[in-house]
N, C-alpha and C positions, 0 to 999 in steps of 0.2 A: 363625908368628910369634904367631900372633893367637890359636891355640892351647895355644902356651907362656903367654901372660897371664893368662888364664883359670885355668888351674893355678895358676899364685901365685897367684891373687887368689880360689879356692878354701881353698889353703891358711890363706895371711892369715886368712882368716874362721873355719876352723875351729883355728889356733890362739891366736885372739882366745876362742872358747870353751871350749877344753879351760886356759887359764889365769889358774894362781893367781892372778895381780893381776887381771884381770877379773874373779873368784869375788868378793876383797877389795873393791875399791874402785870398781869402776864403766868405764866406758867410756873416762871423757878421765884419770883417774887412770894410765889402764894407759899411752893414747898418751901424756901428760904427762911419766911416772914420778914422778920428790919433786917436781917444781915447785910450790910452794906449800902444802906440807903443813904447812910452821912458818911462819909471820906473814906470809905475801905477797898478802892478801888484797884491798891495794890496786892490787895491778898491775891488775889480772881486772874491778876497780867500785868501787862503791861499798858493797855489800851486805856488806863486812864478812864475818866465818866464819860467818854463818847461810847468807851463800849461797852459798861456797863449799860447803858442808857438803852442801847441796840440787844442788847440780850433781858432785859425785863421789858421791854418795851411788848405794845400792845397786847389789844382784850385779843383781836384770834387768837393767839399762841396758850391760855389756857382754854377757850370751846374745844381749838384742836387738841391736846391732853386730855380732857374730859371725856373728847370722845372716842380716843383712841385706846384711854381703861375701859369707858365703858361696854365697846364692838370688842374688844378679847374680854371682858368680863360675860359678854352677850353667847360667844364662839362658846368658852371654859362651860357655860349653863348649858349650852346643846348639845356639845359630846357627852354632858352627864348625861343627862335627859336620854341623849341616842340610845346607849353604853345602860344604864338603866330598864330601859325596854328591852335590848336587844336581850338584856339577860333574864329577864323578865319571862320571856319567848321560849328562849331556852327552857329553861325551867321549867313552863308549862307542858311545852314539848315532852321530855321527860318524860315528866307524872303522864300524861295521855300514853305516851308508849309504852311505857310499864307499869301502871296504869297506878305507880306513888309505892313499889314494892320496894325494899331493900335485900339486897341476892348478894353472897357467900356462896361461892365455891371453895370447896377445898378437890386438892387434885394434885396430881407430877405433870410436871408443863409436858413430857414427853410422853406422855401415857394418850394415845390414837382417842379414847375413850371419853376423855376430860378435852384433849382438843376438839371432837364432835360439840362439846357444849360450848366453849369458847367461840368456835365460829358464828355458832347461831345469835349466842348473846350479842357480839362485835354486829351481826350482818343487823340484826334492828335496833343495834343502839342501846341500850338495855346494859345500864351502868353499874358494876359487880364489884365487889371486896374478894381479891383471891386472896388462900391462903395453902401454900405451899405444904406439904405434909411432905415429910422424913419420912422414906420407904423402907428403913429396916424398923426401925423404934413405930412412928404413925401415934406419934402423941397426940399428936395435932385433932385426932379425933377417934382420940381414946373417952370418949362420953357418948363416942356410937355402937350402937350391938353389930351394923354392918361394917364390916370392916374394909369395903374395896373403897374404891376412890372411880368415880365424881361421886361427891355429897352436893349439893346444893341447897343451902338452907335459905327459907323468901320468909322475911322479917322475923327472926331468926326464932320460931316458933315451929316453922312446917318442912320437915327435912325432907328432901326430893332425891333418891336413888336413882343410879341406871340412865346411863347416856339417852337411851332413845325415849324410857322414864321422863325420863327429865325434860324434853325435848318437847313431847307429844304436847307436855302438863303446861308449858310455857307458851307454846304457838296456841293451845286450847283457852288459856288465860287471854291473852292479849286480842283474838278475835271473839270470844265470851262477852258480852259485859254484863254478866247476871249473875255469874258462878264465882265464890270464893275459890282459892288456890285448896284450900281444907276437900272442900266439895268436888273437885275435880279430881284429885286424889283417889280418890274410893272409886273410880274407875277405871283404877291401874292395880287390883287386889294381888298382892306377891302369892306365891307359889311354893312353898320349902318341901325340896324332895331330898336321896341319895342317887348322886349317878353311879354306874356302872362296877366305880372303886371306891365306894363306900361314902366319895366326899358327899358332905353337906350343900346342898343346889340353893337359890330362891332366882324364881322365875317372874315376871311382871304378866299377863296376861294385859290384851289390847297396846303393846307398848308401842306400835306403830299407829296405834288410830290414834286421830284428832279430835273430839268428842265435842262436835259441837250439833247445833239445831241444823236442818232441810235446809230453808235459809241461809244462814253464815254456809254450809257446808258448799249449796251452788255455787256460792261468792266466791267461796276459795279457791275451787276443783271448777269452775266452768267448762272445760269439756267431759265428755266421758272418758273414762278409762283414767281421766290425769290421778286421783286417788292413789289409786290398785296399781299404777304403774311407782307411782310416789314410795307407796308401801314397800313394793319389790324390792325397788336397790337401797332402799333404809337397809332391811335386813339382809340385803346382799350385804351392804357394806360391814355390817355387823359379822355374819356368817361365815364371809371369805376374802376380802378384802383386808379386814384387819391380824389375817390370821398371814397375810403375807409379807408382811412388814418386814419381822423377827428373822427367819431365814436371809431375808435380804440385805439386811441392816448387819447381822452377828453372819454377813456371809464365806467371809472368811477373817482369820487371826487378826491381820492386821483393821479390818473395816470392824470387827468387834471393839478394837481398844480406840478405834476414833471415836466410833458411836458409844463409848464407855467417858470418854474423855468430854463431848458434849452433855451425857446428863448428868455427871459430878460436879460441871461449870453452871448447869444451865436450874439442877434441883437442889435439893436444902439436905447435907449433907455437913458432918462433920471432917475434923482435918481428918481423922485414923479412919472412920467408916469412909472417906474421899476418896484415899489411896488403899484402900479394901475394895473397892465398891469397882473405881475402875479394870485395876489387874485382875483382883481373883472374878467380879463380877464378869469381865470379860472373858474369860474365859470360861466360866460356866454358860453363858448365853451361847458363846460359838459351839458347844458340844449339842444347849437345847434346841440350838435351830437347826441342827444335824439331826432331832427329834421330831421338830414338829415338819422337819423335809419331810421325814420317811409319813408323820400320821395323816398330814393332809395328800398325800401322793405326789410330790410337785417333782419336778425336773431337775436331775442333775444342776443344771447352771438353771436354779431357778430366778436368776433376769427376767425368764422368757416367762412364765409364770405370773410375774407381773407386768407385763410391756401388756402379754395376751390381755392382762384384767382391764389392764387400761383403754389399752383399747375397743376390750367390747362395749364399756363407759361410753366414750368416745362416739361410737356407731351407735348403740341405744338413743343418745341424743341427736345423731342426723345434722345433717348441712343444714336446717330452716332453722335451727330454733340456739340459739347462744346458750340458753341453759338446758337442762330438763325438764324446772318448770317453763320453758318458753321466756318470754323477753325477761323474768326473773328468777333468779334462782330457787326453788322452792329445797324441803327438809333430804332429799336426797343429794343435792344437790351438795350441801351443807353438811352430809351425814359422810362424802367422799373427800370433800374437801380437807375437813377436818382430821380423817385421817391420812392422808398422803402428805399432806402438811407437818407430822412428825416428822415427815425425814430431810428437809431440807438442811441444808450444809455440808450436809449427808452425801456419798458418794453415790447410793442407790435411786437418790433424789434427781442427782446431775442428768445421770445414767436415761433417768424413765424418762425426763423431759428433751433429752437430746436421740432418745429410739423411740415414741410412741406421740402418737396426736396429739396429747392431751397439753401441751402447751398453750396453744391460745383461750381454754376453758380455763385451765388453771390461774392464767393472769386477769380473768374476768372475774372469778371467783375472788381473787385478791384483792384489784380495787373495790368491788360490792361492798364487803367483809369491810376496809379499812374506811372506806367514804356511808359506814352505814345503810347501806340504800333502803335496808328491811324497814326503817325509822320511817322511811314517806306514806 
């Protein structure tokens, strides 16, 4: 529509330049026709015929007006073409970076495993739709036999479960150009079993592996030991770091209440569910946090375990690297960032930033995620 308007404007300008009327009478007489040619000076002012003759005289006026309109139309057309090209390039870039897939993420916003997946998607600039799942009824995923989040649907028909499988599968898909998502998913078979409590659990083989050819693997991990290091810290984030979150955000009754106030505001709850979750849930999680503290053999002051874990992470990166991946984040950077990010806005996060050395790395990760630096 904008292009049509600018083209019309150009035609108007050109018609003014070419019009015989513009050549004879100037701009106003062309636009007003014969009005005021005979005895109508009083209608336009007190200057009489002399004023009118000055207003309507000169060939230059018509040409100046035509040039002005033509120039305006040309500038408009330029901006329209420029916008169209930019939009086309953005669409092409999106298609190249994500190979044209449609992604839908089923999540709880405050879940650290869901936050890991979002960190990966945001960093790589992959567009995705979010479906916030009600944590009580879970009606949004009633169609799935897998009853946990995150769940990522690819093109509406391929279902990816487990945050680490989702991330490894997507990374494989982005790097490898000759594999479909269905083919890649076969590299991560599920194993169902029962734990010591008799509860059925599902685990996935190879979930920390990015399945690439040797040349692709050498490109992604150019230095010896990089892949092994990445896998080690991704697993550390799942097996240790994530279990420090609940004991810290529900450490006291006040912190538990503040945490559930945040969860209710950010999550998908009904009015009564939200009230119930905020007060009953906070009390329940305060008790559960104490059990987790005992299960994972945490110190009396669980903050110290969080500080130690975060400082261990920063020490492993070292002073010569910006990220665990070097100059750019790798999958372990994204995993750790995703887990820690769920504490933002809570006292545990503020204490962590103040009492550890993680701040500079964390701010770099924020910028990398916000600017979609993995899309480059």
